[in-house]
Structure formats: structure tokens, C-alpha cells
VEXKE-692352 format. One line per 5 residues: number of its first residue (from 1); their letters; for each residue z negated, x, y of N, C-alpha, C. Coordinates in Angstrom, 3 decimals. Atoms other than C-alpha are relative to their C-alpha. Layout:
<rs>
NUM = a = Z:X:Y:Z:X:Y:Z:X:Y | ... $
</rs>
This chain:
<rs>
1 = milgl = -0.038:0.946:-1.247:0.052:0.010:0.106:-0.080:1.003:1.148 | 0.053:-0.777:-1.036:-0.879:2.837:2.304:1.224:0.722:0.378 | -1.285:-0.527:-0.265:2.432:4.479:1.945:1.089:-0.826:0.262 | -0.990:0.921:-0.358:4.506:1.362:2.311:-0.537:-0.662:1.227 | 0.356:0.549:-1.449:2.836:-0.901:4.970:-0.447:0.974:1.028 $
6 = ggvrm = 0.491:-0.884:-0.852:0.996:1.880:6.532:0.965:1.056:0.506 | -0.931:-0.903:-0.479:3.955:4.185:6.526:0.915:-0.476:1.051 | -1.153:0.631:-0.925:6.203:1.906:8.526:-1.110:-0.167:1.307 | 1.000:0.193:-1.212:3.052:1.250:10.867:-0.096:1.345:0.603 | 0.317:-1.249:-0.627:2.390:4.841:11.381:1.345:0.530:0.730 $
11 = lqild = -1.154:-0.394:-0.689:5.991:5.573:12.250:0.161:-0.673:1.295 | -0.119:0.808:-1.207:5.769:2.813:14.739:-0.898:0.412:1.170 | 0.878:-0.327:-0.982:2.746:4.183:16.460:0.238:1.421:0.557 | -0.424:-1.328:-0.496:4.186:7.661:16.528:1.412:-0.028:0.609 | -1.332:0.149:-0.751:7.433:6.265:18.132:1.108:0.676:-0.598 $
16 = hdnle = -1.218:-0.433:0.839:9.597:7.162:15.160:0.479:-1.147:-0.846 | -0.726:1.014:0.754:10.733:3.895:14.144:1.272:-0.587:0.152 | -1.444:0.459:-0.113:14.014:3.406:15.353:0.991:0.806:-0.933 | -0.581:-0.712:1.077:15.394:4.778:12.086:1.344:-0.690:-0.380 | -1.144:0.422:0.733:18.729:4.325:10.457:-0.164:-0.411:-1.341 $
21 = ayhmn = 0.290:0.091:1.315:17.308:4.323:7.018:-1.539:0.368:-0.243 | 1.248:-0.169:0.612:14.002:4.116:5.238:0.156:0.179:-1.483 | -0.376:-0.490:1.414:14.114:6.206:2.049:-1.343:-0.229:-0.909 | 1.184:0.044:0.856:11.716:5.140:-0.750:0.273:0.571:-1.192 | -0.161:-0.534:1.409:11.354:7.253:-3.794:-1.214:-0.594:-0.903 $
26 = eghaa = 0.697:0.643:0.939:9.997:5.599:-6.800:-0.725:-1.249:0.676 | 0.526:1.305:-0.594:7.710:2.467:-6.130:-1.100:0.188:0.874 | 1.073:-0.100:-0.782:5.215:4.096:-4.080:-0.041:-0.680:1.393 | 0.038:0.616:-1.376:6.377:2.906:-0.844:0.920:-1.417:-0.060 | -0.667:1.269:0.140:8.038:-0.309:-1.919:-0.441:-1.227:1.025 $
31 = lstle = 0.372:1.170:-0.723:5.790:-2.557:-0.026:0.274:0.211:1.576 | -0.544:-0.125:-1.232:7.341:-1.068:3.145:0.875:-1.050:0.236 | -1.052:1.048:-0.229:10.039:-3.689:2.722:-0.801:-1.193:0.394 | 0.526:0.903:-0.604:7.490:-6.277:3.285:-0.416:0.103:1.666 | 0.270:-0.319:-1.399:6.506:-4.650:6.714:1.248:-0.197:0.608 $
36 = lmdry = -1.335:0.311:-0.874:10.254:-4.560:7.759:0.517:-1.313:-0.023 | -0.478:1.338:-0.128:10.735:-8.048:6.722:-0.772:-0.580:1.098 | 0.755:0.725:-1.240:8.203:-9.064:9.293:0.609:0.411:1.332 | -0.626:-0.472:-1.283:9.696:-6.688:11.882:1.076:-0.587:0.263 | -1.412:0.537:-0.130:13.102:-8.109:11.288:0.072:-1.470:-0.208 $
41 = qqdle = -0.100:1.230:0.023:12.120:-11.489:11.331:0.562:-0.720:-1.441 | -0.353:0.475:1.411:12.631:-12.131:7.537:1.507:0.136:-0.279 | -1.577:-0.372:0.168:16.411:-10.782:7.814:0.143:0.824:-1.221 | -0.334:-0.566:1.212:16.878:-9.906:4.203:1.093:1.087:0.151 | -1.122:-1.043:-0.220:20.203:-8.374:4.871:-0.066:1.083:0.803 $
46 = kvkei = 0.105:-1.140:-1.094:19.129:-6.217:7.789:-0.910:0.933:-1.052 | 0.895:-0.923:0.805:16.181:-4.828:5.501:0.809:0.543:-1.194 | -0.830:-0.707:1.067:18.656:-4.246:2.606:0.730:1.157:0.521 | -0.841:-0.825:-0.823:20.836:-2.452:4.950:-0.697:1.238:0.240 | 0.797:-1.209:-0.501:18.231:-0.020:6.121:-0.862:0.685:-0.990 $
51 = cvftt = 0.699:-0.565:0.861:16.495:0.679:3.040:0.694:0.704:-1.361 | -0.626:-0.767:1.102:17.424:3.208:0.315:-1.194:0.259:-1.005 | 1.077:-0.060:0.958:15.556:3.400:-2.928:0.648:1.016:-1.091 | -0.513:-1.019:0.717:15.836:6.462:-5.276:-1.173:0.109:-1.084 | 0.988:-0.402:1.032:13.986:7.473:-8.505:0.376:1.430:-0.461 $
56 = htpvp = -0.284:-1.422:0.587:13.381:10.973:-9.808:-0.279:-0.021:-1.613 | 0.365:0.080:1.489:12.425:9.672:-13.295:0.879:-1.094:-0.662 | -0.942:1.042:0.524:15.475:7.847:-14.635:-0.223:-0.371:-1.427 | 0.084:0.219:1.565:14.255:7.989:-18.132:-1.516:-0.188:-0.213 | 1.442:0.212:0.362:11.070:6.752:-19.903:-0.869:1.340:-0.021 $
61 = adyrs = 0.769:-1.437:-0.011:8.395:9.382:-19.012:-1.504:-0.423:0.122 | 1.479:0.190:-0.086:5.010:7.571:-19.313:-0.637:0.449:-1.003 | 0.732:-0.700:1.044:2.381:8.622:-21.412:0.144:-0.550:-1.326 | -0.120:0.550:1.389:3.028:6.247:-24.229:1.303:0.600:-0.525 | -1.123:-0.605:0.687:6.571:7.628:-24.740:-0.246:1.449:-0.268 $
66 = cmrer = 0.388:-1.543:0.299:5.316:11.215:-24.474:-0.911:0.026:-1.258 | 1.041:0.089:1.196:2.371:10.357:-27.008:0.997:-0.336:-1.417 | -0.694:0.401:1.179:4.928:8.717:-29.429:0.926:1.158:-0.438 | -0.832:-0.988:0.439:7.219:11.694:-29.361:-0.765:1.321:-0.661 | 0.839:-0.943:0.624:4.422:14.012:-29.858:-0.513:-0.228:-1.490 $
71 = hirqt = 0.411:0.377:1.237:3.210:12.071:-32.751:1.075:0.106:-1.128 | -1.123:0.016:0.832:6.644:11.847:-34.286:0.128:1.684:-0.472 | -0.250:-1.590:0.302:7.034:15.719:-34.077:-1.119:0.441:-0.878 | 1.134:-0.391:1.001:3.529:16.186:-35.591:0.000:-0.411:-1.257 | 0.100:0.742:1.431:3.670:13.810:-38.387:1.276:0.756:-0.953 $
76 = srerr = -1.336:-0.406:0.803:7.386:15.300:-39.336:-0.413:1.584:-0.417 | 0.401:-1.460:0.357:5.837:18.921:-39.353:-0.912:-0.123:-1.382 | 1.081:0.093:1.149:2.981:17.734:-41.649:0.708:-0.503:-1.392 | -0.609:0.656:1.054:5.472:16.124:-44.188:0.879:1.238:-0.659 | -0.986:-1.191:0.530:7.552:19.471:-44.653:-0.906:0.769:-1.107 $
</rs>
């Protein structure tokens, strides 16, 4: 929430809010879109136009998939 709503508000306070784009990496700043919707009177098309979303982890990388892979490697070694 701090990165999203707070980030947009902080840029405004610092007089850096006349941006051409707001870049959000992963979901950490996703709530910034709510603040921008308020700023642009719920103009969804405008908010879509100025928001860019990227991800640096396009593959499953949570602890469950890592643990599953580790378990498969470990059990396959034990079977040998």
C-alpha cells in the first residue's frame, strides 16, 4: 500500500507528479492505480495509458515450486 498509494502521493508532494508514465514492477505498487483513478476522475483509459506493468519473475518462483523441485531431486537421488 505504501509503494502504491503513498508513492503517487509522495511524487505529488515533491512536485514530480506530471509524469508521462508510472512504471510498476511486480504487484508491489499496483495500488497506485487506485490513487491515479482518483486523480483522473475515474478515467480508466487515461490510467491505462500512463501505467506500465512489468514483471521480473515470469516463471513460477514461489517457495512451493522450489520445495517441490528440491523434493523431486532429493527423492530421485535416493532411488538410485
